[in-house]
NUTORVO-242283 format. One record per residue (C-alpha): residue in three letters; x, y, z. Coordinates in pm, 1 decimal. Each point is the difference from the previous one (the first is absolute). Layout:
REM NUTORVO-242283
type|u|v|w
Ala|X|Y|Z
...
This chain:
REM NUTORVO-242283
type|u|v|w
Unk|4578.9|-3248.1|-2880.2
Unk|284.1|-61.5|-246.3
Unk|186.1|-211.7|249.7
Unk|-276.1|-231.7|47.6
Unk|-1.2|-54.8|-387.5
Unk|367.6|-65.5|-6.0
Unk|-39.1|-258.3|286.3
Unk|-234.2|-187.6|-189.9
Unk|199.1|-19.8|-306.7
Unk|307.5|-124.5|195.1
Unk|-248.4|-280.1|132.3
Unk|-123.4|-61.2|-323.8
Unk|379.9|-47.2|-156.1
Unk|98.6|-218.3|273.8
Unk|-295.0|-227.3|-54.3
Unk|88.2|-23.0|-386.3
Unk|372.8|-81.8|72.9
Unk|138.6|-379.3|-2.2
Unk|5.3|-2.7|367.0
Unk|-335.9|122.5|33.5
Unk|-131.2|-280.4|-263.8
Unk|149.7|-300.3|286.2
Unk|-228.2|-230.1|106.2
Unk|75.6|-38.4|405.9
Unk|-148.2|-293.1|190.2
Unk|-165.2|143.2|324.8
Unk|-13.0|-333.4|149.9
Unk|390.5|-88.8|56.2
Unk|-35.0|121.7|350.3
Unk|-216.1|-306.3|59.0
Unk|295.9|-220.2|-65.7
Unk|172.7|146.2|293.1
Unk|364.1|-102.5|68.8
Unk|23.6|-206.0|-306.2
Unk|48.3|273.2|-253.7
Unk|283.6|164.2|216.9
Unk|172.2|-352.0|18.7
Unk|-9.3|-25.6|-365.7
Unk|146.2|332.1|-28.6
Unk|251.4|-16.5|235.3
Unk|131.8|-370.8|-69.3
Unk|315.5|-34.4|-235.2
Unk|-42.7|-140.3|-347.9
Unk|56.4|-392.2|-4.2
Unk|75.7|-188.1|-332.8
Unk|-238.8|-247.8|-95.6
Unk|60.9|-355.8|-126.4
Unk|-40.7|114.3|-359.6
Unk|272.2|276.9|2.7
Unk|269.5|-225.3|-158.9
Unk|-245.1|-72.7|-279.0
Unk|-76.2|382.9|-49.5
Unk|394.7|34.1|-30.8
Unk|35.1|-248.1|-253.7
Unk|-279.6|86.6|-221.3
Unk|-122.2|346.1|85.7
Unk|332.7|219.2|63.9
Unk|179.6|-110.6|-353.7
Unk|-295.5|143.4|-168.1
Unk|-21.2|313.5|184.0
Unk|382.1|103.7|-24.1
Unk|-61.3|148.0|-340.5
Unk|-269.1|232.7|120.0
Unk|89.7|357.7|125.2
Unk|-18.6|47.1|360.7
Unk|-316.3|191.7|116.2
Unk|240.1|310.1|132.6
Unk|126.0|26.3|-328.3
Unk|-340.8|26.6|-182.4
Unk|-155.0|212.4|273.8
Unk|-66.2|338.0|-123.1
Unk|209.6|295.1|178.8
Unk|-300.6|225.3|37.7
Unk|-40.0|-81.0|352.6
Unk|-349.3|-103.0|-66.4
Unk|-138.1|-219.2|265.2
Unk|-209.5|-217.3|-275.9
Unk|254.7|-291.9|72.3
Unk|-111.5|5.5|360.7
Unk|-342.7|-24.8|-83.6
Unk|48.1|-339.9|-171.6
Unk|-11.5|-320.2|185.3
Unk|294.4|-190.8|37.3
Unk|-13.8|-334.4|-193.9
Unk|114.3|-312.2|189.0
Unk|46.0|-283.4|-195.9
Unk|-240.5|-296.1|72.1
Unk|108.3|-353.4|33.2
Unk|39.0|-162.7|-344.7
Unk|-265.8|-279.5|-74.4
Unk|119.1|-288.3|105.8
Unk|131.9|-237.4|-290.0
Unk|105.6|-346.2|-53.6
Unk|379.7|144.9|-61.9
Unk|2.0|133.6|351.4
Unk|-129.0|-105.7|307.7
Unk|85.8|50.7|378.5
Unk|216.0|-283.4|11.7
Unk|231.6|193.8|-217.2
Unk|341.8|33.4|118.1
Unk|97.5|291.8|196.7
Unk|155.4|286.5|-208.2
Unk|361.5|86.2|3.4
Unk|171.0|251.7|235.7
Unk|78.4|214.5|-317.8
Unk|-360.3|47.9|-61.1
Unk|-82.6|124.5|363.9
Unk|280.6|242.0|-5.9
Unk|-138.8|132.5|-329.3
Unk|-368.2|24.6|148.9
Unk|139.2|163.4|294.7
Unk|164.8|242.6|-254.3
Unk|-286.4|71.1|-171.4
Unk|-209.0|32.4|332.7
Unk|248.8|275.1|104.6
Unk|-51.4|179.6|-323.5
Unk|-365.7|-8.7|26.4
Unk|39.4|113.5|354.8
Unk|236.2|287.8|-136.9
Unk|-254.5|102.0|-251.9
Unk|-280.8|-7.7|257.5
Unk|181.0|208.0|249.6
Unk|71.2|236.9|-308.5
Unk|-353.5|14.1|-90.4
Unk|-95.9|58.4|334.0
Unk|233.6|287.9|52.1
Unk|-136.2|150.7|-312.9
Unk|-351.3|-19.1|94.1
Unk|92.5|121.1|348.7
Unk|142.7|322.5|-177.4
Unk|-281.9|25.8|-244.1
Unk|-236.2|-10.6|339.0
Unk|206.7|266.0|156.7
Unk|-28.0|205.1|-343.5
Unk|-366.0|-38.2|-6.4
Unk|-18.3|88.4|376.1
Unk|183.4|306.2|-74.1
Unk|-212.3|89.3|-291.8
Unk|-310.7|-71.4|218.8
Unk|144.5|235.6|311.8
Unk|94.3|262.9|-273.7
Unk|-346.8|-6.7|-146.7
Unk|-164.6|6.8|349.4
Unk|227.6|302.6|103.5
Unk|-109.6|158.9|-314.6
Unk|-383.1|-55.5|59.3
Unk|81.0|113.2|359.8
Unk|156.3|348.6|-99.8
Unk|-283.0|54.0|-259.1
Unk|-257.9|-83.4|265.6
Unk|185.6|218.1|241.8
Unk|6.5|262.2|-263.2
Unk|-381.1|-33.2|-59.1
Unk|-63.9|28.3|391.7
Unk|218.8|304.6|17.6
Unk|-176.9|163.1|-320.0
Unk|-339.2|-80.5|170.2
Unk|133.0|124.8|327.6
Unk|118.7|315.9|-155.5
Unk|-311.4|45.9|-161.6
Unk|-206.1|-81.5|295.1
Unk|199.6|265.0|216.5
Unk|-45.8|236.9|-287.5
Unk|-360.3|-61.6|-18.8
Unk|-29.3|15.5|380.3
Unk|180.6|336.0|19.8
Unk|-238.7|147.6|-260.8
Unk|-283.7|-130.1|186.1
Unk|154.0|193.6|330.5
Unk|76.8|308.0|-209.8
Unk|-407.8|2.5|-101.8
Unk|-70.2|-89.8|353.7
Unk|195.6|291.4|110.5
Unk|-163.8|238.9|-258.8
Unk|-359.8|-105.7|86.5
Unk|85.5|5.3|356.1
Unk|107.7|359.2|-46.9
Unk|-303.5|86.5|-204.4
Unk|-218.8|-143.4|255.4
Unk|157.8|199.2|264.4
Unk|-43.0|305.9|-166.7
Unk|-357.8|-83.2|-76.2
Unk|-58.0|-62.0|388.1
Unk|207.7|282.3|84.4
Unk|-257.8|213.8|-255.3
Unk|-317.0|-215.4|164.0
Unk|102.4|82.1|332.3
Unk|54.7|385.3|-81.3
Unk|-334.3|4.4|-160.2
Unk|-170.6|-160.6|295.0
Unk|184.8|244.3|248.3
Unk|-122.7|297.7|-237.6
Unk|-339.4|-142.7|7.8
Unk|4.2|-30.6|363.6
Unk|119.7|372.5|20.8
Unk|-262.0|89.9|-224.8
Unk|-272.5|-196.2|180.4
Unk|130.2|155.2|330.3
Unk|-15.3|355.6|-159.0
Unk|-338.8|-84.7|-122.6
Unk|-118.7|-105.8|331.8
Unk|127.0|263.8|173.8
Unk|-154.9|252.9|-237.0
Unk|-292.2|-198.6|-1.8
Unk|-31.5|19.8|373.2
Unk|75.3|343.6|-13.4
Unk|-291.7|74.8|-253.8
Unk|-215.7|-224.7|231.1
Unk|58.3|216.5|326.2
Unk|-52.5|297.9|-214.4
Unk|-326.8|-139.3|-114.1
Unk|-105.3|-81.2|360.8
Unk|94.5|366.2|82.7
Unk|-189.7|141.6|-269.4
Unk|-313.7|-217.1|92.5
Unk|26.6|116.8|338.4
Unk|33.3|383.2|-92.9
Unk|-294.5|-61.1|-256.0
Unk|-229.7|-150.1|306.5
Unk|106.4|275.2|206.0
Unk|-118.2|255.4|-285.4
Unk|-301.7|-195.0|-55.1
Unk|-63.5|27.3|390.6
Unk|37.8|361.7|-9.4
Unk|-202.9|27.4|-321.9
Unk|-280.7|-188.4|210.5
Unk|37.5|230.3|279.9
Unk|-17.6|284.2|-227.4
Unk|-321.9|-93.6|-165.8
Unk|-183.2|-83.7|323.4
Unk|87.8|345.7|145.4
Unk|-125.7|118.3|-338.5
Unk|-324.2|-169.1|21.0
Unk|-74.7|82.6|366.5
Unk|-351.9|-96.9|57.7
Unk|-80.5|294.4|243.3
Unk|106.7|267.9|-199.7
Unk|-105.8|58.4|-367.7
Unk|181.9|-246.7|-229.5
Unk|258.9|165.2|-252.3
Unk|-35.8|-22.8|-376.3
Unk|291.6|-249.1|-54.5
Unk|-16.7|-334.1|-183.3
Unk|139.9|-212.3|280.4
Unk|-108.1|-324.8|-114.3
Unk|226.9|53.1|-320.5
Unk|292.1|60.0|238.0
Unk|-60.0|-280.1|200.6
Unk|-54.2|-236.7|-289.3
Unk|343.3|80.7|-157.4
Unk|173.2|-3.2|325.5
Unk|-133.6|-348.0|70.1
Unk|118.8|-91.8|-364.7
Unk|352.4|118.5|46.3
Unk|43.2|-193.8|339.6
Unk|-151.3|-321.3|-205.1
Unk|234.5|66.0|-303.7
Unk|312.5|18.2|258.5
Unk|-129.8|-322.1|173.5
Unk|-22.7|-187.3|-321.9
Unk|338.1|107.2|-107.9
Unk|189.4|-156.4|336.8
Unk|-241.2|-281.0|-47.1
Unk|114.7|-72.1|-367.2
Unk|375.4|81.7|113.1
Unk|-31.2|-256.8|281.3
Unk|-119.4|-267.4|-261.8
Unk|283.5|81.7|-240.2
Unk|296.4|45.5|256.6
Unk|72.3|356.4|16.3
Unk|-147.4|320.3|-140.1
Unk|152.3|158.0|-328.2
Unk|78.6|333.6|-54.6
Unk|-320.0|42.6|-217.1
Unk|-213.9|-107.8|322.4
Unk|179.7|246.5|229.7
Unk|-54.0|295.6|-266.8
Unk|-359.0|-90.3|-4.0
Unk|-21.1|-3.0|384.4
Unk|171.3|335.6|-20.7
Unk|-237.9|133.1|-266.7
Unk|-280.4|-126.9|235.0
Unk|137.7|184.0|292.8
Unk|46.4|311.2|-173.6
Unk|-346.7|-10.4|-95.8
Unk|-112.1|-88.9|326.6
Unk|177.9|319.5|116.1
Unk|-143.7|207.8|-272.7
Unk|-356.2|-147.5|113.2
Unk|64.8|110.9|356.8
Unk|125.9|335.1|-130.6
Unk|-305.1|62.0|-235.6
Unk|-232.3|-122.8|270.2
Unk|121.9|235.9|243.0
Unk|-35.1|306.1|-277.2
Unk|-350.4|-123.6|-74.0
Unk|-71.8|8.2|357.0
Unk|140.6|335.9|38.9
Unk|-167.4|135.0|-303.7
Unk|-315.5|-137.6|135.5
Unk|47.0|171.9|322.7
Unk|71.9|330.8|-171.0
Unk|-332.8|-47.2|-218.4
Unk|-198.6|-62.8|312.6
Unk|163.0|310.3|180.8
Unk|-95.9|206.1|-289.6
Unk|-332.2|-129.5|-22.7
Unk|-60.4|76.1|359.6
Unk|146.6|345.3|-32.6
Unk|-241.2|63.1|-292.2
Unk|-295.9|-122.5|216.8
Unk|103.1|195.3|316.2
Unk|51.1|329.5|-258.7
Unk|-369.5|-47.1|-138.4
Unk|-129.9|-40.4|360.1
Unk|176.0|315.1|111.4
Unk|-116.7|190.7|-330.1
Unk|-360.4|-120.8|65.1
Unk|-11.2|114.7|352.9
Unk|137.2|329.6|-104.8
Unk|-249.8|33.2|-251.4
Unk|-285.2|-71.4|245.9
Unk|152.5|247.8|240.6
Unk|-43.8|270.6|-257.0
Unk|-349.4|-103.5|-58.4
Unk|49.6|-123.1|-360.6
Unk|-180.4|-318.0|-93.9
Unk|209.0|-310.1|-5.2
Unk|61.6|-142.2|-322.9
Unk|-150.8|-321.9|-94.9
Unk|272.9|-265.5|40.6
Unk|-2.3|-226.2|-314.8
Unk|21.4|-362.4|-18.0
Unk|269.4|-162.3|215.6
Unk|286.3|-85.4|-197.9
Unk|148.9|-369.3|-36.1
Unk|358.9|-89.1|-51.9
Unk|-76.8|-121.7|-318.9
Unk|162.8|-358.8|67.6
Unk|-67.6|-267.6|234.0
Unk|279.2|-173.3|196.3
Unk|76.1|-330.3|-184.4
Unk|-17.3|-288.6|246.7
Unk|188.5|-259.2|-192.4
Unk|50.1|-339.1|146.9
Unk|57.3|-90.2|374.7
Unk|340.2|-48.6|128.6
Unk|-96.2|-155.7|336.9
Unk|-279.5|-274.0|84.0
Unk|-316.1|113.5|136.4
Unk|-36.4|64.7|371.3
Unk|-220.5|-286.5|47.0
Unk|180.2|-222.7|-153.0
Unk|311.9|91.0|183.8
Unk|-226.1|-42.7|317.1
Unk|-86.6|-326.8|-108.0
Unk|352.0|-90.7|-90.3
Unk|112.9|98.4|366.7
Unk|-251.3|-185.1|165.9
Unk|104.2|-297.4|-157.3
Unk|345.5|21.8|80.1
Unk|-75.3|79.8|369.7
Unk|-222.8|-302.9|26.5
Unk|318.7|-206.3|-113.3
Unk|203.3|156.5|234.2
Unk|-229.3|-93.5|291.3
Unk|-18.4|-341.4|-134.7
Unk|382.5|-14.3|30.9
Unk|-23.4|141.5|346.3
Unk|-246.4|-268.3|113.6
Unk|218.4|-286.8|-79.0
Unk|348.8|142.1|113.5
Unk|22.7|-209.7|287.5
Unk|-30.9|-326.7|-232.3
Unk|243.2|155.3|-256.6
Unk|263.5|128.3|243.5
Unk|-10.8|-304.7|233.3
Unk|315.9|-185.3|100.9
Unk|-172.3|-310.9|133.2
Unk|72.7|-298.4|-208.5
Unk|-385.2|-120.5|28.0
Unk|-123.1|327.5|-88.1
Unk|234.7|25.1|-331.1
Unk|-123.1|-353.6|-86.6
Unk|-354.7|106.4|24.7
Unk|70.9|318.1|-227.0
Unk|172.0|-201.6|-241.3
Unk|-288.2|-241.1|-14.7
Unk|-261.7|260.6|-48.5
Unk|174.9|168.4|-253.4
Unk|74.4|-296.4|-208.9
Unk|-372.3|-107.7|36.0
Unk|-76.9|350.8|-112.7
Unk|229.5|32.5|-301.5
Unk|46.0|-359.5|-132.2
Unk|-377.0|-37.1|-128.7
Unk|33.2|326.9|-188.9
Unk|313.0|-105.5|-148.9
Unk|-206.6|-307.3|-111.4
Unk|-292.7|202.8|-195.0
Unk|10.4|-96.5|-368.2
Unk|-240.3|-33.5|-269.4
Unk|44.8|-381.8|-43.4
Unk|-368.2|-68.9|100.0
Unk|-280.0|173.9|201.2
Unk|5.5|-272.6|253.6
Unk|361.1|48.6|115.5
Unk|-75.6|335.6|25.3
Unk|-306.6|-40.9|214.2
Unk|236.3|-214.2|199.6
Unk|240.4|288.2|63.2
Unk|-263.3|233.2|79.6
Unk|-180.1|-209.2|249.8
Unk|358.3|-57.1|182.1
Unk|69.9|367.1|31.2
Unk|-392.6|80.8|74.9
Unk|21.3|-267.0|310.0
Unk|348.9|123.1|117.9
Unk|-141.2|366.0|30.4
Unk|-330.3|-149.4|169.7
Unk|207.5|-177.2|277.7
Unk|-14.7|-341.3|-125.7
Unk|291.5|-214.2|-1.9
Unk|156.5|-71.1|-335.4
Unk|284.6|-245.3|-89.2
Unk|312.9|162.3|-101.0
Unk|375.4|-178.6|-38.7
Unk|-115.1|-322.3|141.2
Unk|-206.5|148.2|318.2
Unk|-300.1|193.8|96.9
Unk|35.5|382.9|34.6
Unk|-265.8|238.9|162.1
Unk|-7.8|388.9|49.7
Unk|-116.5|-109.9|368.7
Unk|357.5|-97.3|60.0
Unk|75.5|380.7|69.3
Unk|-201.6|296.7|126.9
Unk|150.3|201.9|-284.5
Unk|-47.9|-295.9|-235.5
Unk|-282.8|163.6|-213.9
Unk|169.9|336.2|-44.0
Unk|317.6|-180.4|-108.1
Unk|-163.2|-214.7|-254.6
Unk|-218.0|255.0|-152.8
Unk|283.1|234.3|-75.3
Unk|254.7|-275.3|-115.7
Unk|-303.1|-133.8|-207.3
Unk|-65.2|358.7|-151.3
Unk|380.8|47.4|-55.1
Unk|25.9|-349.9|-201.7
Unk|-290.2|103.0|-217.7
Unk|177.2|319.2|-83.7
Unk|335.0|-168.1|-38.8
Unk|-151.3|-248.7|-247.0
Unk|-134.7|266.1|-224.2
Unk|352.1|174.8|12.3
Unk|185.4|-314.5|-111.1
Unk|-234.5|-282.9|-146.3
Unk|-232.5|220.7|-176.9
Unk|270.9|221.3|-103.6
Unk|158.0|-290.0|-164.7
Unk|-303.8|-208.0|-138.9
Unk|-293.7|275.9|-15.9
Unk|-275.9|-303.7|-43.4
Unk|65.2|-56.6|377.0
Unk|-172.3|314.4|116.5
Unk|-347.4|-154.3|-24.6
Unk|35.1|-319.6|204.6
Unk|183.2|225.8|249.9
Unk|-251.3|280.9|-12.8
Unk|-311.0|-204.8|33.5
Unk|124.8|-165.3|319.4
Unk|106.5|337.8|128.0
Unk|-316.7|142.4|-85.2
Unk|-175.1|-313.8|199.0
Unk|207.9|22.0|295.6
Unk|-88.8|407.9|11.8
Unk|-345.1|-66.4|-3.4
Unk|1.5|-236.0|288.2
Unk|274.0|179.2|188.6
Unk|3.2|373.6|-76.2
Unk|304.0|100.9|196.5
Unk|216.6|-221.5|-241.1
Unk|-140.1|227.1|-294.5
Unk|88.1|311.1|173.1
Unk|366.7|-168.7|69.9
Unk|8.0|-106.0|-346.0
Unk|-50.5|363.4|-125.1
Unk|238.9|148.3|285.8
Unk|282.3|-226.0|-147.0
Unk|-86.3|37.8|-357.9
Unk|16.3|389.4|23.5
Unk|298.4|-10.8|207.3
Unk|180.8|-195.6|-257.6
Unk|-158.1|148.7|-310.4
Unk|-145.8|376.3|102.3
Unk|-129.3|18.5|-376.6
Unk|-273.7|-246.0|112.7
Unk|-119.4|301.3|214.1
Unk|63.5|155.7|-216.4
Unk|241.5|219.8|174.4
Unk|339.3|168.6|-114.7
Unk|213.0|75.7|277.1
Unk|151.2|338.7|16.8
Unk|361.7|67.5|92.7
Unk|20.0|189.5|335.6
Unk|271.7|194.9|114.8
Unk|251.7|-173.4|221.7
Unk|-108.2|-305.6|-161.0
Unk|282.4|-254.5|-85.0
Unk|2.4|-118.1|-360.8
Unk|-15.2|-331.2|57.6
Unk|-301.1|4.4|244.7
Unk|-176.6|205.1|-268.0
Unk|83.6|-269.6|-278.9
Unk|-135.5|-247.4|249.3
Unk|-333.2|184.7|46.5
Unk|-22.1|7.7|-376.8
Unk|-14.3|-397.0|-5.8
Unk|383.3|-43.6|-80.3
Unk|198.8|-267.9|183.1
Unk|319.2|138.2|110.3
Unk|288.2|-238.5|150.8
Unk|343.3|109.6|95.9
Unk|-109.7|348.1|-134.8
Unk|-55.4|-147.4|-363.4
Unk|-342.7|73.8|-147.9
Unk|-133.0|-306.6|-213.5
Unk|-27.6|18.0|-365.2
Unk|-303.6|162.4|-150.9
Unk|-111.2|-313.5|-184.5
Unk|-16.0|-187.2|306.0
Unk|-182.6|291.5|185.4
Unk|-276.7|23.1|-270.3
Unk|-28.4|-380.3|8.8
Unk|-63.0|-10.3|350.1
Unk|-255.2|309.7|-17.1
Unk|-160.2|-201.0|-310.2
Unk|-42.1|-302.2|204.4
Unk|-174.8|161.7|294.8
Unk|-225.5|226.9|-190.7
Unk|-117.7|-309.1|-211.4
Unk|-83.6|-181.8|346.5
Unk|-186.8|328.1|102.1
Unk|-197.0|11.6|-336.0
Unk|-90.3|-367.7|61.4
Unk|-106.6|34.0|340.5
Unk|-259.1|288.8|-60.2
Unk|-182.7|-206.9|-264.9
Unk|14.6|-344.5|148.8
Unk|-216.5|-204.9|261.8
Unk|5.8|-311.3|176.3
Unk|-276.2|-228.9|-182.8
Unk|-85.2|-175.3|345.1
Unk|-41.4|296.4|198.0
Unk|-330.7|218.0|22.7
Unk|-73.2|126.3|-326.0
Unk|-262.9|237.9|153.4
Unk|254.0|204.3|182.5
Unk|205.6|269.4|-164.5
Unk|353.9|-10.5|-97.0
Unk|216.1|123.4|286.6
Unk|213.5|196.3|-247.9
Unk|-165.7|-19.6|-338.0
Unk|-11.2|162.0|-333.8
Unk|-87.5|347.6|117.8
Unk|347.6|30.4|166.3
Unk|179.5|-92.7|-329.6
Unk|-213.0|281.6|-169.9
Unk|102.9|243.3|273.4
Unk|378.4|-115.0|-40.0
Unk|-19.3|60.0|-375.8
Unk|-163.0|351.2|17.2
Unk|267.5|107.8|249.2
Unk|278.3|-122.7|-202.8
Unk|-134.4|176.5|-310.3
Unk|-25.3|310.0|218.0
Unk|364.8|0.6|140.2
Unk|292.0|105.9|-175.0
Unk|122.2|-314.9|-181.6
Unk|374.4|-152.4|103.4
Unk|229.9|-119.3|-240.0
Unk|31.0|-350.9|-86.7
Unk|-229.9|-61.8|289.3
Unk|-339.4|128.8|-78.7
Unk|-6.7|-173.6|-364.2
Unk|84.6|-331.8|184.4
Unk|-264.7|-7.6|249.2
Unk|-264.5|136.3|-223.8
Unk|65.8|-291.7|-242.0
Unk|19.3|-256.5|269.5
Unk|-322.6|129.0|163.8
Unk|-213.6|26.3|-318.1
Unk|111.9|-321.3|-143.0
Unk|-92.6|-207.4|324.3
Unk|-303.7|210.4|113.7
Unk|-110.2|178.3|-342.2
Unk|-221.6|-266.7|-93.1
Unk|-216.7|0.3|323.3
Unk|-13.3|380.7|6.7
Unk|-142.9|16.1|-326.9
Unk|-275.3|-253.0|124.6
Unk|-54.6|220.5|267.0
Unk|19.0|362.4|-115.7
Unk|-37.1|-31.5|-387.2
Unk|-32.6|326.8|-159.9
Unk|155.9|189.5|284.2
Unk|293.7|-245.2|1.6
Unk|62.1|68.7|-380.9
Unk|12.0|356.3|77.0
Unk|267.5|-51.5|232.4
Unk|193.5|-208.6|-231.9
Unk|-38.3|271.6|-291.9
Unk|130.0|257.6|251.1
Unk|301.7|-175.2|86.3
Unk|42.6|-79.9|-364.2
Unk|-28.3|352.5|-159.6
Unk|124.6|213.9|318.1
Unk|159.1|-173.7|242.1
Unk|250.1|-203.8|-212.6
Unk|135.4|357.2|-119.8
Unk|96.1|90.0|331.7
Unk|153.2|-356.0|79.1
Unk|196.0|48.3|-349.6
Unk|116.9|341.2|106.4
Unk|207.2|-130.4|296.6
Unk|105.4|-329.1|-146.5
Unk|357.8|-14.0|-135.1
Unk|113.6|-187.7|-300.4
Unk|153.5|-292.4|177.4
Unk|-342.2|-43.3|207.9
Unk|-261.0|-24.8|-304.5
Unk|-82.7|-347.8|63.6
Unk|-267.1|-2.8|271.3
Unk|-147.6|321.3|-197.5
Unk|-1.5|-198.3|-310.1
Unk|-155.7|-268.8|140.5
Unk|-295.9|185.2|182.7
Unk|-71.6|179.5|-348.1
Unk|-18.9|-300.3|-174.9
Unk|-226.7|-150.7|233.6
Unk|-251.3|279.3|1.2
Unk|4.1|39.2|-383.3
Unk|-71.5|-354.8|-28.8
Unk|-271.5|8.8|268.1
Unk|-164.0|300.2|-143.5
Unk|-8.8|-144.7|-360.7
Unk|-149.4|-328.7|109.5
Unk|-220.1|178.8|243.0
Unk|72.5|-260.7|259.6
Unk|256.9|-81.6|245.1
Unk|96.7|-368.1|-15.9
Unk|-50.8|-260.9|317.5
Unk|334.3|3.6|182.4
Unk|221.2|-309.2|-62.3
Unk|-28.7|-278.0|272.8
Unk|-364.4|163.0|140.0
Unk|-154.5|-287.1|175.4
Unk|-319.9|-138.4|-151.1
Unk|-279.7|-169.6|130.6
Unk|149.0|-336.5|-155.4
Unk|307.0|34.7|226.6
Unk|-181.4|-7.0|329.2
Unk|-164.2|-336.1|-148.8
Unk|356.8|-147.8|-10.3
């Protein structure tokens, strides 16, 4: 700062002054009181004072007094010069201490001179004191000026800081105002979005309710369509000349279309206006279809009635002619209607397959009734026994893997021993089905349920897992046939497409119950997403396709497979003879052929290739006709697989297939 520079300049000037150049003895304090006594004691005349008066004073009378020659400028230079004290003259032969004492006049002159010197000293001391006062005043003035300047600098800095602070406050207020505006705008935008989302949700819920209403009406119309078709094709009378299969097929396609729209809407959140419009068009088409079928049936009844009246008229005419004696005219060749009824594809499963399906479900229900006492018991020991048996049955199935054949054989032996009544170790202690009278029924049911659950979960996520699970299930099935029947019952119940069986909607049935019959999982009135549904169905179909082609390598190889490839051929033929379902049929066909196609080629050869060609050239067209643009993934995958197989004239061995080297590991 400027004041610091001036302070340093002042100190430098003082150092350069005459007083600043004086040398001071710092050890004078060591002498103690002697110094003070020398200063306070009055001056004394020495023994040489007489000689000084006689010889020195006469010579100094002519020199001017120091006060007369001292400059009047008030400078302090004379104060800076040390006082000259005359030294004692050198002792000579002319004077000695034995000289006679100076006269009294000399003493008086010396005293006068001493007084004059004292006056001069006092004058100089006063002058020096005044100069010191002036110097102190100048110093104080300079300090005062420096203090004022420093104070002005501080005040100016303070004013600048206050101004800057005020400016920052103003900027802060401005930014806060802008931020508040932005926050208010963001809050308004959030409220608008919430309102839009609420309105969209309400509209979506309204559209979803409308879709369910439309679906219900379409299903009811389809039922009426089936009833009308059944009445028109009464087996006790002559069938009407109406293409009932086409009406049935189109009705089923419209039902599948609306079901697909609802599934897609559930996945994306809520249906759009386009979905609702498409569903309304489907409903209108179903109404038109129902009306057209009624018109066709009415027309067919009229045609049939006219033919009957014509036949009665001809018969009456012939009788009249016979009565008149005229020869009857030779009847011409019988007239055919000129067209055959188009049978088309089946909508329902064959009666024999449906009976087999129902028998398996009845057997599963009887098994559940058999161990009802074990499952519903409140006894603590019985509950513990039930839990031990369930763990002993399900844990080994969870341990099935393709790590090594020896490990797989250990799991198989453990399950076989449990079913055979032998004690097996589970969770640190031994368990046996003989611990409960219903133990065998309970273990068989839970074991079959666990096999199917592994297909639903493990195989659905890891396709290669189908083969080790299937080979163990096949071996257990061969030794314990009831377990195999229960596996089929669980499989058919969770995946009706493994029958194959497409459940129909019945009048009075709740929509959620119908969706469960189709294989969907419904929780809290919410249907699972389509991707998850197809993934589960795919896993179970792959497990089924692996079971029918695999046998336990350590079993009786002379015996036949309890559920072999002939069932796979029957399943494939029935699927191709039924109307396809959107997204589902393409998925299960691809999974089945990818897993079991290689084995079917080896078993049926040319006949199987004819089946593949039929699917490629005809059945794919039916699947494509009912598949929406958003569900083409499974259709394209199936189409590309069939084209590749036909091009290379082979179906590759499925990935994860257990080779002979696996069983040596």
